[in-house]
N, C-alpha and C positions, 0 to 999 in steps of 0.2 A: 503495499499501498503505499503511494506517496503524498508524503506529506506537502501540505501548501495547496494543493489543488483546488480550482476554485471550489468545488461541490463537493463532499464527501455524501456520499448514498449507502441505503444499505435499503436490505430486502427481510420485510417482513417473513412471517410464518405463512402467513396464506397471498402472498405474492406480492402486495401492493409495495410500493416502497418508499424511500422516504429523500429529502434533499434536508444535509444540515448547512455547516460552515466550519471553517477552520478558524481556529484561535489561537493564536501562539503553539501550534501545534498539539494543539486538542480540538477531538470533533466532540461539535457540539450541537444538539438536536433540541428545538425549544417545542413548548406546546404540539404537545402530538395526541390526541385524544384517547383515551383509554376506557371511555364509557362515551353515552350518546347522552346530550347537553340536559339537564334535567331542568326543561322545562315545560309547561303545560301541565298534561299528565305525569306527564314523570318527575314534576317538580318535587316530591316526595316520598316516592316509589323508590323501591330496591333499585338500585345502577343496573343499564342494560349495558352489556360488551359494547363499544362503538364497532361501527358495520364495515365489514373487509372494503377495498376498494384496488383498482386495476390504474396500472402507473403511478406515475410520481407525483409526491403530493411535495408542498412546500411545511418545511420545519424547521425557521428561523426565526421565530416570534412567539414570547412566551401567550398561554392562554389567558385570558383574564382570571383576574385571583376572584376567588368564593364572596358572594355582595357583600359588603361591610363597610364603615366606617374608615374614615383619621383616626388615628388613636387618640388625638386631643381634637374631639368634635364639638363643633360649634353647634348651636338650637339648630343653624338653616343649612348644615354641612352637605354635600352632598353623597351619592353614593358613589362606591368605588367598586371598580369591577365589573364581573357578569355571570348568569348562567351558565352559559360554555366554557366552565371550569375545571372539570373533570380530566384533568391532562397529567403525562407525564413530561419528565426533562431529561436529557443523555448528556453527561462528558463522559468521552472515552478517549485513552490514547488511540492510537495508531496502531491497528489489529486484525487480523483477519477474523472471520468467525470461524471457532472451535478453537480459540487460541485459549481459553480456559482461565480467564482471566476473573478473581474475582470480584463482585457486586454490591455495590452499598447503595442501600437504598434510605433515604433521609425524608423524612415527615415532621415537617413544620411545627412548629409550636403554636400561642396563642387565644391561648385559654376560653378553646373550642370553639368562638365568636371570629376573630381577624387572624391576621398573616398569611403569607401568601410562599409559595415557591419560588416564584421571582423575585425576592428580593433579593437585590444584591450580596449582602452579608453571607446569601447560600450558595452562592456561585461553586460551582462543584471543580472549579478546573485545577487549583489546587491539590486537590485530593486525585484528579484524576491520572494527575503529571508523575503520583508515585505508582501508578500501576493498577489502578483500580476504574471499572468501568461505575460512575457516580447517577444514580438516577434517583430525582424529585419528583414525588409527588404532592399533588393535590388533592382535596377531600372537601363537601359540603361541610360549612359554617353555619352555627347561629342558628336560625328556628329550619332551616331548610336541613341541615344536617345532625341538630341533637335534640329540638322541642319533642318533645314525648306526646301523640296524641291517643290518649286512652280510651280504650273501644275501638279505636278508628285504624286497628294496625294493618288490617287489610290493602287499604288505600294507602297508608304511613307507618311502614315497617318500625318500629322502632330501632334509634343508633344509626340510622342512616349513614354517617360520618365513616363508622367503620367498617359498613360492608363497603363503601367506597374504596377505603383502603385496601380491603380484601381482593376486592375486583383488581385495584392497580397492582397488587402483587401474582395478582393472575398472569395479569397482561408483560409482568415482569418474566417469570418462569417462561412462558410463551415465545416469547419476542428476543430476552436480551441477548441471547447467541447470535442474532446480527449485527452484535456491537463486538464480540469476540468474551464475551461473559460466559463463567461457568455458574449456572442455575444452582448444583450442587454447593456451592462455596458463594449463599445470599447471605448478608449482615445487613438487617432492618437497624437505624439509626433515627433517633428521633430526642427532643427537650422539651421539655414543660408537658403541657397539652398534647405532643406529638409523642413523649415518651408514654406519656399516660396512656393513650392510644396503644398503642402498642404492648403497654400491659395486659390491658383489654383483650388482644387479639391473641396473646401467649396464653391466655386463661379459655381459647376458644375452640374446642376440636376442630373447627373450621382451617381456622391457620395452620393447622400441620403440616410440613412438609414443604410451604412455600418459602421460609426460611430456616437457616441453620444456626445462626448467631442472633444476636442483639446487642446494641448499648443502648442504654438508657440513661440520660442525660438527667436530673433533677426529675424522677417519673412525678408528675401530678395524676395521682390514680385514684382521687375521690369520686366517688359518682354518689349519682340522687338515687333516691328509693323511690317508687311510685308517687307516694307522697308530697315529696323534695319536687318531682315532676312536675304535678299537676300544681302546686304552686306557682312553679315556674312559667308554667304556659298562662293561668290566671294571672299573673304579674304584666307578662308580656301583651297579652290582651288587653289589660285596663288602660295601661300605658299607649297602646294606641290606638286607644277606642273603639276596639270592637269586642265581639263575644271568641270567648276560647275554646274555639272549636277550627275545626281545620279549613272549611269551606271559607270561614272570616277571614281566620289568619292568612289563609292563603290570596285571598284577596283584597286585603288591605294593603295599602300603598306599599312598597316594599321600604321607603323611605322612613317612614311611620315606624315600621317594625323594626327597624334598623337601631332607630333612634330608643325604642323603649329597653328595647338589650341592652345598649350604649348605658344608656341613665343607670340601671339596675347594676350594672357592671363595675363603673365609676363612680357609686352614690352606696356606702352602705347602711345608711340610714334608711333609703329606700327600699333597699331589700330587706331587711329589718321589719319596716312598715305593711311590705308584701307579703309577710310571713317565711322569709326566706334566712335563716340562720347562718351563725357566724362558720359554718362547719364547712359549707360552699364558697369560695372567695369569689367565685364568677356565678352568672347567674344558669350558665345552661350545662351541663355536662353528660356523658353517657347515664343512662338510666338502667337500673337492674327492672329489667322488665322480664324476665326467666322465661327469657326466648333465647332472642339475640347473647344478651347476657344473665347467663343462671345465678351470679354470686357479686360481690363486688372481687376488682379484682385481686388482690392479696388473699381471699378465700378461694378463690376460683384458679387460683393458680397450685395452691396449697390441694386442693379435691384434684384437679387435674393429673397434677404431675405425680401425687399420690398411687394415684390408681393405675399411671401410665408413666414412666419415669422419660421425660421427652429428650430428641436426639438434638440437645440443645447446647451453646455456649453461650455466657451472660454476661455482660461486662458492664456493672450499674452504679452510677455515683452521684453526687450532688455538691453544693458551693457550701461554703460555709458558712455564708451571711444572705440566706436566699432572698430573705423578703425587705433587704435594704432596696432592692431594685422598687418597690412600691413605697416603703414609708419616707424613705430620702429626697428625693426630687419632689421639691415643693415644701418641704419642712416637718411634711406632715408628725415624723416620728418626734417633732419636738412638743407636739400640743395631745399625745395619748397621755389617758387617764388610766389611775388606778381601778377603776371601776370599770373602763372598758377590755382591761386583760382580765381580769376575771371575769367577765362575759362572754369572752374567747375563751376559755377554760370550761367554762362551764358549757358551752354549746359545744365540746369537742367531747365532752364527758372526764374532763381532766380534773382531779382532785387537787383542790386549792392548795393542799399540802405539798402535793407534785410539782403543782408551778411556782409554788415557795421555793423548793427545792432545786429546780431549774435557775431559777433567778439568782441564787447563792454562787451557782456555779460559774457564773458570768463573771467574769473581770470588776473588778469596785469601779471603775469609769465608766462600765455599762450594765449597771444596775440600773438606769432610770428606765420608767414605766413606756418610753420608747423604745428602749432596747431591748426590755423586756418579751414587748408585744414581738416582736421583730425575730427574736429567738425564739418561742414558742411555735409563732406560726411558722417559719423555716423549719424547725422540725416535723412539725405535724402535717404541712404539706408536701412537703418533698425531703428532707434528709431521715428521717426514721423508713416512710416507703422504701427508701434505694436501698437500705440497711434490711428489711424486710425480705426485700426482693433477695437481695444478695443472698441472704441467709439460705432462704428457699433453694435456689438454683444451687445451692453448696449442695444441699442433702438430696436434691434428686437430679440435676440436669447434668451434663456431662464435666462441665467446670463452670467457675464462679471467678468475675474479678470483682473487687470494688474498688475507686478511686475516691478522694476527695478535694476539690478547687478550691485553694487557699491563697492566689495572687490576688493582693486587695491592688483595686483597682483605684486610681488616683482625682478620680470622678468627682463632681460636688466636694470639692475642698478635704478629699481625703475620705468622705464619710461612708463611698459609695462601696468600698470593700469589695470580698467574693459575693456580690450578688447576684440573684438570677439573670443567666443569660450571658454573665460575665464568660465566660470557658468559649460561647462560639464563636467570636471571630479566629480566635489561636486555631480554635478544629479544623476551623473553613481557610486558615492560611489569610482571612480578608481583613486583617487592620486597618486597611486605607481606605476602608467603605465606611460612609457618614454613620451608619448604625455602630462598624466596629469602633470608629474613633468615639462615637456618644459612651461605649460601654468602657471602652480601656482605654482612654486617651490619647493624646499626640505624640505618644510616643512608648507604646508598649514593648517588653522584650521580644524581639522576632524570636530568639531562641527557642521559647516556651511554646510559641506557633508551633515552630519546626518541631519540639519533642513531641507533642499531641496527637499531630498529622501521623508521625512515623508510630505512635503505639497504638494509635486507630486503626492504621493502616496495615500493620500487623498484626493484630490482631482478625480484621476481615481477611486475610490473605491464610494466617497458620490458625489460629484459635488461642494465639499467645499473642499477650498486648508487650510483653518483656518485664513485670513484675511477680511476685507469690500469687498465687491462687484465694481465692475467699473460702480459709479452710480453717479450723482449730476452734480453742475457747475464745480466744483474744484474736480473730483474724485480720491478716493485716490488708492495708489497701495504701493504693499508692495515694499517696500525697504531693500534689500538684500546686507548687507555689514558685514561692523566688529560688529555690532550689525544690529538686524531686527527690524522693526518698521513699520508700515501703515500710511501714511501722504500724500497728492497731490504731485504732482510734486514738484521740487523748484521752476522751471521757466517755467510753463505754457506759455507766453509770449515767448518764443523762440519756441514751436509746430507752434502757433498763426502765426512767419512767412512765415509759408508754405501753408497758405491756397490758392489753386488759383496752386497750386504747385503738390501736391499730396494730 
């Protein structure tokens, strides 16, 4: 294969061809539909595979992101994206079909209501240059992907966004050979809601065989009960000014529904007013419906894996100060009251004694109400779920590896620290992007990015990231900071506080 020809092409399994681009020695194919556009009668239906075609299709532009609003949306903010969003993108080194390159499939985060595979932060070229075929996928978000319509499952099955991801993985299985990818060495990886979605898939029998390795970065595994899902549906409908039915919400102006979800996501008091407790940080989540999801992810993994050990290798971890992403910008961390801390602990069924014990494990300067709430929420939403998944994988899966990202971002006058998402520009090698600089500052250490990429690719290639596996009474994890070293968590007793809660 000649690098630099004007039009790299691939032929898919059904015979149709795709025309991509060469970009700095990497073949790039964007916006390839893996499912029919979920519009009209398909808007709330299970995804339908894209139809085959003959001839050559252009694959040089991203598909629209799933409908959403900007992160800092005003009341008159227009909608971003469009309904023809179910697409995949591929970055691949020069290779022929049958080259047997490892495959990495990226699932973006965004609280299940925003985000896109097209974000420059997720450009896959740097990882592709290391010898992997990098695939990024989009799935339905917001009410289209995750609002549960109780009693209307025939028209609108639960967890449609998860079903989209299953279909995208089936597309990878069927077609990635065209880029030289080895379907028997497929690693899924995701962050936040993306990692949470993957944790859901890992507990679903339908996903078996679609991937052999998984990297979960700060997995957000909290799911809604049927009662919580009903409260979320009523809240969205009330704010959008319609009835809480499939017909009414489907027929409502899309911007009105998007603004309703956005308001619920950004205003904790509004969530509480509509009966959505502090257990779920965002208003829409996967729902334990009894069919697509038979149990919450941690419980489902324990049940499924005990019944049949998975042929799966798992790498999972979190960041040391996750919730600073949400509490430091804007100064909310300095306005937290003791009552708010205790209200959160009560919402998640953590005892007052356990909450107080966690506070006293913090350095004296970090025992303010804001830092205390940050620590509690960081543990509940991300750090403890990552530890629990590592422990389950250590017991049942082929192998397990853990990490903790501790590099302190200098952003927000040094207060952002090792917050949620700060590892992303390092993993993708995209420190120069606007979001990369927003998270990691103007002069982040390139050597740390190099080290993380090497470790992620080594895991995808060989199943071994280069540090000791997560085994034993005090299992080691890779500490990823200004230096990298493998050692047990510094405060295992902090995780023990959550026994019986998570």
